[in-house]
C-alpha positions as CSV (number, residue, x, y, z in Angstrom):
1,M,-25.3,-24.1,-25.5
2,S,-26.3,-21.0,-23.1
3,L,-23.2,-19.0,-23.4
4,P,-23.5,-15.7,-21.3
5,E,-23.7,-12.6,-22.8
6,P,-20.1,-11.6,-22.9
7,L,-20.4,-7.8,-21.6
8,S,-22.7,-8.8,-19.0
9,F,-20.6,-11.7,-17.8
10,A,-17.7,-9.4,-17.7
11,R,-19.6,-6.7,-15.5
12,D,-20.7,-9.7,-13.2
13,W,-17.2,-11.0,-13.2
14,Q,-15.7,-7.6,-12.2
15,A,-18.0,-6.9,-9.6
16,A,-17.6,-10.4,-8.0
17,W,-13.9,-10.0,-8.0
18,N,-13.9,-6.5,-6.6
19,S,-16.3,-7.8,-3.8
20,H,-13.7,-10.5,-2.8
21,D,-16.4,-13.1,-2.1
22,L,-14.9,-16.2,-3.6
23,D,-18.3,-18.0,-3.4
24,R,-19.6,-15.3,-5.9
25,V,-16.4,-15.5,-8.0
26,L,-16.5,-19.5,-8.4
27,A,-20.2,-19.7,-8.7
28,R,-19.7,-19.8,-12.7
29,Y,-17.2,-22.3,-12.5
30,T,-17.7,-26.3,-12.8
31,D,-16.2,-28.6,-10.2
32,D,-13.7,-29.7,-12.4
33,I,-12.4,-26.5,-13.5
34,R,-8.9,-26.3,-15.0
35,F,-7.2,-22.9,-14.7
36,R,-4.0,-21.9,-16.0
37,S,-1.8,-18.9,-14.7
38,S,2.0,-18.1,-14.4
39,K,0.8,-16.1,-11.2
40,A,-0.2,-19.4,-9.6
41,Q,3.0,-21.1,-10.5
42,T,4.7,-18.3,-8.6
43,L,2.2,-18.5,-5.5
44,V,1.4,-22.2,-5.1
45,G,4.1,-23.9,-7.2
46,R,2.0,-25.0,-10.2
47,G,0.6,-23.3,-13.1
48,L,-2.2,-25.7,-13.8
49,I,-4.8,-25.3,-11.0
50,E,-7.4,-28.4,-11.2
51,G,-10.8,-28.5,-9.4
52,K,-12.8,-25.8,-7.7
53,D,-11.5,-26.5,-4.2
54,A,-7.9,-26.2,-5.4
55,L,-8.8,-22.9,-7.4
56,R,-10.6,-21.6,-4.3
57,D,-7.6,-22.3,-2.1
58,Y,-5.3,-20.6,-4.9
59,W,-7.5,-17.5,-5.0
60,R,-8.0,-17.2,-1.3
61,Q,-4.3,-17.0,-0.9
62,A,-4.0,-14.3,-3.7
63,L,-6.5,-12.4,-2.0
64,E,-4.9,-12.5,1.2
65,A,-1.4,-11.5,-0.4
66,Q,-3.0,-8.6,-2.0
67,P,-6.1,-7.1,0.1
68,T,-6.4,-4.2,-2.4
69,L,-7.0,-6.3,-5.4
70,A,-9.3,-4.8,-7.8
71,F,-10.1,-5.4,-11.6
72,R,-11.3,-2.8,-14.2
73,V,-12.7,-4.3,-17.3
74,Q,-11.0,-2.9,-20.5
75,D,-12.6,-5.0,-23.3
76,V,-14.5,-8.1,-23.8
77,F,-14.6,-10.5,-26.8
78,G,-16.8,-13.2,-27.5
79,G,-16.1,-16.4,-29.5
80,Y,-17.3,-19.7,-29.8
81,Q,-18.2,-20.9,-26.3
82,M,-15.8,-18.6,-24.9
83,I,-15.3,-15.1,-23.6
84,V,-12.1,-13.0,-23.2
85,I,-11.9,-10.3,-20.8
86,T,-9.0,-7.9,-20.8
87,Y,-8.6,-5.8,-17.5
88,L,-6.4,-3.7,-15.5
89,N,-5.5,-4.8,-12.0
90,H,-5.1,-2.7,-8.9
91,R,-1.4,-2.0,-10.1
92,D,-2.6,-1.1,-13.6
93,V,-1.0,-4.3,-15.0
94,L,-2.9,-5.1,-18.3
95,A,-4.3,-8.8,-18.0
96,A,-6.6,-11.1,-20.1
97,E,-8.6,-13.9,-18.8
98,T,-9.7,-16.6,-21.2
99,L,-12.8,-18.5,-20.2
100,Y,-14.3,-21.6,-22.1
101,F,-17.9,-22.6,-21.4
102,N,-19.9,-25.9,-21.2
103,E,-23.4,-26.6,-22.4
104,E,-24.8,-25.3,-19.1
105,G,-23.0,-21.8,-19.2
106,L,-20.4,-22.6,-16.8
107,V,-16.7,-22.1,-17.0
108,Y,-14.7,-25.5,-17.2
109,R,-11.3,-24.1,-18.6
110,A,-9.9,-20.7,-18.0
111,A,-6.6,-19.1,-18.5
112,A,-5.0,-16.0,-17.0
113,S,-2.4,-14.1,-18.9
114,H,-0.6,-11.0,-17.6
115,R,1.6,-8.5,-19.2
116,D,5.0,-8.4,-17.5
117,I,6.6,-4.8,-17.4
């Protein structure tokens, strides 16, 4: 198992998102990624996004709707074949991303949770 070093991964993850470069963001995800998010439910009508192409489309729509989107990592937790990143978005909403890694060190399952205030 080649789990990336959690803090280094989180820094790269933040930089990729803040660049708004979807190829850079998606480079660490498998083609058959399964991503869960209530924000996806709101934006595209389903909370489970399956496959890299569908995830790219969802995130493209999210970036178009929020052109000032930016993340600031708050904390990082390493677990067994997983990393949890907590972060503040551009609206200072606290969120967490849970990322599960395969044997090649790519994310095959992920979920985003947001504090609702």
